[in-house]
C-alpha positions as CSV (number, residue, x, y, z in Angstrom):
1,M,21.2,1.7,-11.0
2,A,20.3,4.2,-8.3
3,D,19.1,2.8,-5.0
4,L,15.6,3.5,-3.6
5,R,16.8,6.5,-1.4
6,E,18.3,8.2,-4.4
7,I,15.2,7.7,-6.5
8,L,12.9,8.9,-3.7
9,A,15.1,12.0,-3.2
10,S,14.9,12.8,-6.9
11,A,11.2,12.1,-7.0
12,L,10.5,14.4,-4.1
13,S,12.4,17.2,-5.8
14,L,9.9,17.2,-8.7
15,S,7.1,19.7,-9.1
16,V,3.8,18.8,-7.6
17,D,2.3,18.0,-11.1
18,D,5.3,15.8,-12.0
19,R,5.1,13.9,-8.6
20,A,1.4,13.3,-9.2
21,A,2.0,12.0,-12.7
22,L,4.8,9.7,-11.3
23,A,2.6,8.5,-8.5
24,K,-0.2,7.7,-11.0
25,E,2.2,5.7,-13.2
26,I,3.6,3.8,-10.2
27,L,0.1,2.9,-8.9
28,Q,-1.0,1.8,-12.4
29,S,2.0,-0.5,-12.6
30,L,0.8,-2.3,-9.4
31,D,-2.5,-3.1,-11.2
32,E,-0.5,-5.0,-13.8
33,L,0.9,-7.6,-11.4
34,D,0.4,-11.3,-12.3
35,E,-1.6,-13.3,-9.8
36,E,1.5,-15.1,-8.3
37,E,3.2,-11.7,-7.6
38,A,0.0,-10.2,-6.1
39,E,-0.4,-13.3,-3.8
40,R,3.3,-13.0,-2.7
41,L,2.9,-9.3,-1.9
42,W,-0.4,-9.8,0.0
43,A,1.2,-12.7,2.0
44,R,4.1,-10.4,2.9
45,E,1.7,-7.6,3.9
46,A,-0.4,-10.0,6.0
47,Q,2.7,-11.2,7.8
48,R,3.8,-7.6,8.5
49,R,0.3,-6.7,9.9
50,L,0.4,-9.8,12.1
51,E,3.8,-8.8,13.5
52,E,2.5,-5.3,14.2
53,Y,-0.5,-6.7,16.0
54,R,1.5,-9.1,18.1
55,A,3.9,-6.4,19.0
56,G,1.0,-4.2,20.2
57,R,1.5,-1.6,17.6
58,A,-1.8,-2.3,15.8
59,G,-5.3,-3.1,17.1
60,A,-8.0,-5.4,15.9
61,A,-11.5,-4.8,14.8
62,R,-14.5,-7.1,14.7
63,A,-15.4,-8.2,11.1
64,E,-19.0,-7.1,11.6
65,D,-17.8,-3.6,12.5
66,V,-15.6,-3.4,9.5
67,A,-18.3,-4.6,7.2
68,R,-20.8,-2.1,8.6
69,K,-18.4,0.8,8.3
70,A,-17.6,-0.3,4.7
71,A,-21.3,-0.4,3.8
72,E,-21.8,3.0,5.3
73,L,-18.9,4.5,3.3
74,L,-20.2,3.0,0.1
75,R,-23.7,4.5,0.4
């Protein structure tokens, strides 16, 4: 099987319409994860974000500010 770099190179050589269709299918496949897999992926993402924060490559925001901004965007 081709490795990720080969697949990405092939995908990027597709037309815009074909790339959009491929992206849609890939995103839909993520909605079909079982709960255990979703939890595993979120835990990995949380760990990555914590490492970015600790290394000074990401900032923090107060929960109240995030909630306010989300509410404004949903209006």
